[in-house]
N, C-alpha and C positions, 0 to 999 in steps of 0.2 A: 504494500500500500504506500502511496505517496502522500506526503503531508502538503496541503495547500499552503501557499505563502501569501501573506498580506502584500499587496492590496487586491488579491483575487476577490472579485465581487461575490463569489459563492460563500465566502466567509461572513458576509454581512446579511445573509438571508436567515430568517427565523425558521427554526426546525419544527417539524410536525410531530405531534404525539405519536408514539409507536407502541407496539406490543412486545411482550417478552419474547415471543416466537420470532419476530422480525429482528430484534436486536441481538439475541444470543449468538447467531452465527458469525457476527463481526468481532466477538470478544477476543479470541486468541490472536487473530490477525492484528487487531488494534493494539493489543498489549505488546505483541512482538515489535510492531512499528514504534510504539512509544519507547520501549526499552532500547531499541537500536539507536534511537535519537536522544538518549539520556534524559527522557522526560519523566514526570511523575503523574501526568494526566494527559488524556487525549479524548477529544469530543468528536462525535460523528461528523459534524460539519468540516472539521479539519482534514478529513479524508474524503470529502465530497459526498457524505451521506447525511442528508438533511432530515435526520430523525433525532428525537430527544433522548440521547443516551451518551454516556462517556465512561471511560475506564480510569481507574486510579491505582497507583502502586501503593497499596496500604502498608506494605512493609517499610518502605522508605519514609512515608508520612508518619507512621506510628512511632518509629524510632526518633524522629525529630520532635514529636509531641510527647515523648516519654510515656507512652501507653502501650498496652499489649494488644495485639490483633492476631487472630488465629490464621488468617490467610494473607498472602501477599497480593492477591488479585481481588479487585472489586469492580462491579459494574453498577452504575446508577441509571435506571431506566425511568423516563418521565419524572425527573426530580423536580420538586417544588420546594423552594426555600420559604418556609412558613413564617419564620421569625428570625431575627438577628439582633444582637445588641453589642454595644461597645464600638469603638473605632480605633483602628491602628493603621498607620502609614507603613506600607511595605514595598519593597522593590520586587517586581515580578518580571519574569521572562516568559517566553511563549515559543513553542515549537513552530508556530506559524510566522513568527517574527524573530528568526534566529539572530543572535548576537546583540539584541537590544534589551535594555532593562528600563522599566517604566515604574515610576512611583504611583501607587494606587492606594486609595482609602478603602479598607475592608472591615467587616465586622468579625471580631475574633471568636464569636460564639454564634452558631446558627442552629436552627431546627429544620430538618429536611424530611419530607415525605418522598419515598421512591420505591421502585421495585428493584430487588437485588438480582444477582446472578442466578439464584435458584428460583426466580419467579415469585418470590415472597414479598408482599407489601410490608414496608417498614416505615417507622417514624423514629428518627434518631436525632440526638443533639451532638454536634461536633464542635471542636475548639482548635485553636492554634493553626498550624500549617494545613491541617486537613480541612478546616472551615474555609480557609483562604483558597485552597485548591478547588474546592467544590464551587465557590462563588466564581472563580475564574472559568471553570468549565461550563457552568450555567450561563455565563455571559456568552460563550461561544454558541450555545443552543439558542440564545436570544438574538444572535446576529451581531454581537459586540466583540470586537477584537481590541486588545490593549491600545494600539495607536489611535483608535477612534475616541478614546477618552481624553486625548491631548488636544490643545488648541491647534488650529489649522497650521500656523507657522511651524510648530514643533513637528506635526505630522509630515509637512513638506520636507523639513530637514531630515527626518528619519527616512523618508522615501528616497531622497537623494543619496544618503549613505548606503542604503540597501542596493540601489541601482548601481552605484559605483563599485560595490563589493562583488556584484554579479558579473561586471564587465572585465 
């Protein structure tokens, strides 16, 4: 699977709700693609699939959040952030915008409803880097990519840097 790079217009489209059966076949391919690119999360739109799901590397995230997690792999299907509180400024990177770091304001605690990799409906509260990663991936599902959060002038500068690096 190839990861779409910003400013590909497909990254700015809103993803459609999906079913467990539609999402599950993408899981292993997406997880492999994410790991090959040193990522901790990857959303359907980033690989050209406009469906509401993403994968996370729970092992990497749980170690940074100092919590235990039974599995290193997780899929969030049709996630809905129900609530969030607090604010933290964090530097984020994105597999669709390689080499760029963007300051973003995120909630360090969130509650999320979703369907998991086993097809089970869940409601959970997440904190720390996991909460931030989930918000980042949900942004992708909603057609938002990190550079779109920047003022126009900063986006243009970033686009010029990216284009210069590609040539």
